[in-house]
C-alpha positions as CSV (number, residue, x, y, z in Angstrom):
1,M,2.9,15.5,22.7
2,N,5.3,16.1,20.1
3,L,3.4,17.3,17.5
4,S,2.0,20.8,16.8
5,V,-1.1,21.9,14.8
6,R,0.8,22.5,11.8
7,D,2.8,19.2,12.1
8,T,-0.6,17.6,12.4
9,A,-2.0,19.4,9.5
10,G,1.1,18.0,7.4
11,L,0.8,14.3,8.9
12,L,-2.9,14.1,7.9
13,K,-2.8,16.0,4.6
14,V,-5.4,18.7,5.8
15,S,-5.3,22.5,6.3
16,E,-4.6,23.8,9.8
17,K,-8.2,25.2,10.0
18,T,-9.5,21.7,9.4
19,I,-7.6,20.7,12.6
20,Y,-8.9,23.1,14.7
21,R,-12.3,22.4,13.3
22,W,-12.0,19.0,14.9
23,I,-10.5,20.1,17.8
24,K,-13.6,22.3,18.5
25,Q,-15.8,19.4,17.6
26,G,-13.9,17.4,19.9
27,A,-13.4,14.7,17.0
28,I,-9.3,14.8,17.3
29,P,-7.2,13.8,20.6
30,A,-5.7,17.3,21.2
31,Y,-4.1,18.5,24.5
32,R,-3.9,22.1,25.5
33,V,-0.3,23.1,26.6
34,Q,0.6,26.5,27.5
35,D,-2.3,28.2,25.1
36,Q,-1.3,26.0,22.6
37,Y,-2.6,22.4,21.2
38,R,-0.7,19.6,21.2
39,F,-0.8,16.0,19.7
40,N,0.3,12.7,20.5
41,R,1.7,11.1,17.2
42,A,0.6,7.5,17.8
43,E,-3.0,8.8,19.0
44,V,-3.3,10.9,15.8
45,L,-2.3,7.9,13.6
46,E,-4.7,5.6,15.8
47,W,-7.5,8.0,15.0
48,A,-6.8,8.8,11.4
49,T,-6.5,4.7,11.0
50,S,-10.1,4.1,12.5
51,R,-11.1,6.8,10.0
52,R,-9.7,5.4,6.9
53,L,-7.7,8.4,6.3
54,N,-4.5,8.8,4.4
55,V,-1.7,10.0,6.3
56,S,1.7,11.5,5.1
57,S,4.8,9.5,4.1
58,E,6.4,11.9,6.6
59,I,4.9,9.3,9.7
60,F,7.7,7.0,8.6
61,A,10.5,9.5,9.1
62,E,10.6,10.1,12.9
63,P,13.6,12.6,13.7
64,E,13.6,11.2,17.6
65,A,14.1,7.8,16.1
66,A,16.8,8.1,13.8
67,G,19.2,5.2,13.7
68,Q,16.7,2.8,15.4
69,S,15.5,-0.1,13.0
70,V,12.0,0.0,11.8
71,P,9.9,-3.1,12.5
72,S,8.9,-5.1,9.5
73,L,5.1,-5.8,8.7
74,L,5.7,-9.1,7.1
75,D,7.9,-10.5,10.0
76,A,5.4,-9.2,12.5
77,L,2.9,-11.3,10.9
78,E,4.8,-14.3,10.5
79,A,5.7,-13.9,14.0
80,G,2.2,-13.4,15.0
81,G,0.4,-15.9,12.8
82,V,-2.9,-16.4,10.7
83,F,-5.5,-18.3,12.6
84,Y,-9.1,-19.4,10.9
85,R,-12.3,-19.9,12.3
86,V,-11.8,-18.1,15.6
87,S,-15.1,-18.6,17.7
88,G,-17.2,-16.2,20.0
89,E,-20.7,-15.0,19.9
90,D,-19.7,-11.3,20.8
91,K,-16.8,-8.7,20.8
92,E,-15.8,-9.9,24.5
93,S,-15.7,-13.7,23.8
94,V,-14.0,-13.2,20.6
95,L,-11.2,-11.2,22.0
96,R,-10.8,-13.8,24.8
97,E,-10.3,-16.5,22.0
98,V,-8.2,-14.2,20.2
99,V,-6.0,-13.4,23.4
100,E,-5.5,-17.2,23.8
101,L,-4.4,-17.9,20.5
102,L,-1.9,-15.1,20.7
103,R,1.9,-16.3,20.6
104,L,3.1,-15.0,23.9
105,P,5.5,-16.0,26.5
106,D,4.4,-17.7,29.4
107,E,5.5,-14.7,31.7
108,V,2.7,-12.6,29.9
109,D,-0.3,-12.2,31.8
110,R,-3.2,-13.0,29.2
111,G,-5.8,-12.0,31.8
112,F,-4.3,-8.7,32.0
113,L,-4.4,-7.9,28.4
114,L,-7.7,-9.0,27.8
115,R,-8.9,-6.5,30.3
116,V,-6.9,-3.7,28.9
117,L,-8.2,-4.6,25.5
118,L,-11.8,-4.6,26.6
119,A,-11.0,-1.2,28.4
120,R,-10.0,0.2,25.1
121,E,-13.0,-1.0,23.3
122,A,-15.2,0.5,26.0
123,I,-13.5,4.4,25.1
124,A,-14.1,3.7,21.2
125,P,-14.5,0.2,19.3
126,T,-11.4,-0.2,17.3
127,A,-13.1,-1.2,14.2
128,I,-12.0,0.9,11.1
129,G,-14.5,-0.5,8.5
130,E,-15.2,-3.0,5.7
131,G,-15.2,-6.0,8.3
132,I,-11.8,-5.3,9.8
133,A,-10.8,-4.3,13.6
134,I,-7.3,-3.6,15.1
135,P,-7.9,-4.3,18.7
136,H,-4.9,-2.9,20.9
137,V,-4.6,-0.8,23.7
138,R,-4.8,2.8,24.2
139,S,-1.7,3.5,24.9
140,P,0.8,0.8,23.8
141,V,1.5,-1.6,26.5
142,V,5.2,-3.1,27.4
143,L,5.0,-6.6,27.6
144,H,7.7,-9.3,27.9
145,V,7.8,-9.8,24.4
146,G,11.3,-10.0,22.6
147,R,10.0,-8.9,18.8
148,P,6.8,-7.2,17.5
149,S,4.0,-9.6,16.5
150,L,0.8,-8.9,14.5
151,S,-2.0,-11.7,14.5
152,L,-4.5,-12.2,11.8
153,C,-7.7,-14.0,13.3
154,F,-10.5,-14.5,10.8
155,L,-14.1,-15.0,13.0
156,E,-16.0,-18.0,12.2
157,R,-19.2,-15.6,12.5
158,P,-18.9,-11.9,11.9
159,I,-20.1,-9.9,15.1
160,E,-21.2,-6.5,15.7
161,Y,-18.3,-4.3,16.5
162,G,-19.6,-0.8,16.3
163,A,-18.0,0.1,12.9
164,L,-18.5,3.5,11.7
165,D,-19.8,2.0,8.7
166,G,-22.2,-0.2,10.2
167,K,-20.7,-3.4,9.2
168,P,-20.2,-6.3,11.2
169,V,-16.5,-7.8,11.7
170,D,-15.0,-10.7,10.9
171,T,-11.5,-10.3,10.7
172,L,-9.1,-9.0,13.2
173,F,-5.4,-7.6,13.6
174,T,-3.9,-7.3,16.8
175,I,-0.3,-5.9,17.6
176,I,1.7,-6.8,20.3
177,T,5.2,-5.2,20.5
178,P,7.9,-4.4,23.1
179,T,8.3,-0.5,22.5
180,A,5.7,2.0,21.5
181,R,7.8,3.2,18.7
182,A,7.4,-0.4,17.1
183,H,3.7,-0.1,17.7
184,L,3.3,3.0,15.9
185,H,5.5,1.9,12.7
186,L,3.3,-1.5,12.7
187,M,-0.1,0.8,13.0
188,S,1.1,2.9,10.0
189,K,2.0,0.3,7.7
190,L,-0.9,-1.8,8.4
191,S,-2.7,0.9,7.6
192,F,-1.1,1.6,4.2
193,V,-0.9,-2.1,3.0
194,L,-4.9,-2.3,3.8
195,R,-5.5,0.2,1.4
196,D,-3.7,-2.2,-1.2
197,P,-6.5,-4.0,-3.7
198,G,-4.4,-7.4,-3.6
199,V,-4.2,-7.1,0.3
200,R,-7.8,-6.2,0.6
201,R,-8.7,-9.2,-1.7
202,A,-6.8,-11.6,0.0
203,I,-8.4,-10.5,3.6
204,S,-11.8,-10.5,2.2
205,G,-11.5,-13.7,0.6
206,Q,-9.9,-15.2,3.9
207,E,-7.1,-17.0,1.6
208,A,-4.4,-19.5,2.6
209,R,-1.8,-17.9,4.8
210,S,0.9,-18.0,2.0
211,E,-1.1,-15.8,-0.2
212,I,-1.6,-13.6,2.4
213,L,1.7,-13.3,3.5
214,R,2.7,-13.0,-0.4
215,E,0.4,-9.8,-0.8
216,A,1.7,-8.2,2.5
217,R,5.3,-9.0,1.4
218,R,4.5,-7.1,-2.0
219,A,2.3,-4.2,-0.5
220,E,4.9,-3.6,2.2
221,Q,7.6,-3.1,-0.5
222,A,5.7,-0.4,-2.0
223,L,6.7,1.7,0.9
224,V,9.5,3.5,-0.3
225,A,11.5,6.3,1.1
226,P,9.8,9.3,2.3
227,E,11.9,11.8,0.2
228,V,11.5,9.3,-3.0
229,R,7.5,9.2,-2.6
230,L,7.4,12.9,-1.9
231,S,9.6,13.7,-5.3
232,L,7.3,11.3,-6.9
233,A,4.3,12.8,-5.7
234,A,5.4,16.3,-6.8
235,A,6.2,14.9,-10.3
236,G,3.0,13.7,-10.6
237,Q,3.7,9.8,-10.5
238,D,3.1,7.1,-8.3
239,P,5.5,5.1,-6.2
240,P,6.4,1.7,-7.8
241,G,3.7,-1.0,-6.8
242,T,1.0,1.1,-6.1
243,G,-2.1,1.5,-8.1
């Protein structure tokens, strides 16, 4: 629980009063520790992503992670792969197909992974709107994998997924990482690039793998250093590569 109310307000670009209102409504995941509220960074990001909220670029500058490399979204997507016409009639059958397609080492228990994905969906659907879902476990599970992967699956038929906008889902991103920190960064970057018009066009059109990777590369390159982004924002300018 490494975030205070003030930290969380800054991360979500809202007032502290708004954070307290969300706590009172039970809308945001929060914990009471010695008469103060604390938040888990990964859970806050997951919550914000599911509601299509913008987050501060400060999320990419974790003090506790100084000196550690940040996983590349493009590398993770190339490792995870892009799959088309994935079959399934409902959420469980679709996720079963997705788990079978994931590029995982032989020692990974796919049955266990499917169960934890379904358990996460039972708590709250991971659909984020506009036909997209990001199935993942509530607390990132460290599997027997050597590097992060992000798999993109296009469904043969859209399915009901419990999305906030009521739209059926036809596109799934599945994140598999060796560490919770890698999971956090991939969630952050995926949230960022999915707001990019070029990426949305490539995804909604289910375009060729090469085109999707090209747009993902371009959008990820727009993630400039936090201090540059903040200085540009203060000057009323947009970072390079953004609309």
